[in-house]
N, C-alpha and C positions, 0 to 999 in steps of 0.2 A: 867670474860675475853670473855668467850665464847658466851655470851649474847651482847657486846660491837662489837666483832667482826661482830656475824651477823647483825649488825644493820647497820655497815660498811659498808658491804655486800650489804645489799639492798639499801643505800643509793646509792653507788656507780653502781649499777645496775637502778635504777631509772634514776641517771644520763646519763647513756648511753642511754637507751632506748628515754629519752627527747631528748638529743642530736639527736640522728637517726631521730627520726621524724620532726624536725626540719630543716635538712637538706634535707628530701627527699633524701639522698643518701648514701652511705659507701664507704668506700675505696676501696671496690672490683669492684663499681662500674664504668663502660665505659661512658659518654655522648658524643654524640657528636651532634651538635645542626649545621643545614643548615640554612642560610636563602635566599631566592631566590626573589629579588625584582622585581618590575615591571610586575608581571605575573598576565596572563588573564584568566579568566575561563567564558568559553560564552553556552550559552546553543540554541538551534535552534529545529526550528519545520520543518516537512515534511508532509504538508496535500495539498489536492486536492480536486476541485469537478466538479461535470459532473454538465454542465448547456445546457439549450433551448438557441438556437441560434437566436431565435424569441425574447424573451424577457431579457436574462441571468436570469432567474430563475433556481433556482437548479433542476435537472430530477430525476429520477429512470427509465423511462419508456423511450425507442426509437421509437421501432413498435409498431402499435396497427392497423393491418392492416387485412381489413375483403373486403374476397371476391376476393381475388387476382386467378389470370387466367393463361390458360398455357400463355408463351410469356407475361408477365406484368408484370411488377416490382413496388417498393417503393422505395422512398427516404426520407433518415432522416437527420438530421446533429444534430452535437454535440458539444460542448465546453468544451475541459479540461482545465482546470486552473488552474498552478500551485499558490496555496496559502501563501505556508510555504517561511520557509529563505533559504531553500538548492537546490541543484540542485540535480535532480533524476533521475533515469529511471524509466520505467514501462514497464509493461507487458501486453497485450493485446491478449484475447482469448476468444473464444464462449462455452459454457456448455449448454449441449442440456438438456431441460427439460421434465418431462410425459412419458405416454407408447408410445404413436405412434411417432416411429421417420422421416416416410418416407417421409412424405415432408420436414422437416427439411433436411436431407439428401440431396435433389435433388437441393437446394437451393443454387445460387451461389450468391458472395458479391464483390464488386468494391469498396475499402476503398481509398478516396481521403483525405491527409493532406493538406491544401493551396492548392496549385495546381496541388501538384503531388499524383500520384496512389502508393499510399506505399503497398498494396493487391487488386489482382483478383484471385478470387480461390472458390472452395466451402466453406460455410458457415461452415461447421463441423471442417474446416481444417486452420482456422483462427489461427493466431498464431505471432504476431509481439512483438518488441523489438523498443521502442523508448525511445530516452531523451527529458528533459525536465530543460528548466534554471529558476530559481527562478522568478516568480514573471511572468511567461511566460504563452500566451494563447496558446492553439492547437487546430483548428476547423477542424473538420472532418466531411466530406460528404460520407454517406454510401447507397449503390445503391443495393436491397436485389433482385433479379430476381428469374423468374420461366420458367426455359429454357426447360422445359421437360410438354407434351402431354398426357400422361399418363393418362387415366381415372381412374386407381388405386388409382392419386391425387385426384379429386372430391372429395368437402368436407371434407378437412383433418384439423387438428391443427397443428401447431409447436408453442412450448415454448421453449425459449432459453435466455440466459443471456450475454452479452458481459459485461466479468469481468477483470476490472483493477487493475493491483496489482504493488504499486510502490515500489521502495526500494532505497536507498542512493547512487548515482552513483559510489562511490568509494568502494561499498562492494560485496560480492555474494549475490545474491537473495536466503530470506528466512533468513537474517541475520542482524542486524543493525536496523534503523527505517525504517518503511513501512506504508503501509495504503491500502486500500481499497476498493474499489467501486463495486456494480453489477447493468448494466441496465438491467430493464427486457423487454420482446418483446415476442407478441403474433400474429402469423400470421395465418390465415383463408383463406384457396384456394375457390373459386367459384366455379360455373357449366362451361362445356364447350361442 
């Protein structure tokens, strides 16, 4: 009798286990399912390129000036193309490189976007915030001046980068989608 009771309990236990496995739920489980129809999930891109305005080839160098004299200037142009599928804001600033910064610190810069001056000041103080629509092209003309005839600036070098950093227009800089480009520059002063 004891043996048949154990057998019945085993059969009952196996039945309960099989029942729980096949229903994937127990009487104590709560289950809520919500179906939302016509949802869209979309991915996008944020990308830009720096291109030459002469032939639209991608470029990483703007100024490569040799022999700039006192009261002289050089002109460069660059095209920023929004190649992504979203609007973005971008920050443009200059970063000095190299050990000798004397020449860099006296250079002045005009930045023209389209036909409008968007910056006029010292190269070292350049800091611009701009916006770009998806698929848009921004053309810039940059004029670099040496308006100082100090003899201590003769035969000096200035190495710097224009640094572009993009970020999603609706987000704070440093979060969300972003892209970065660095445009290298080298200026050498001549004799006067």
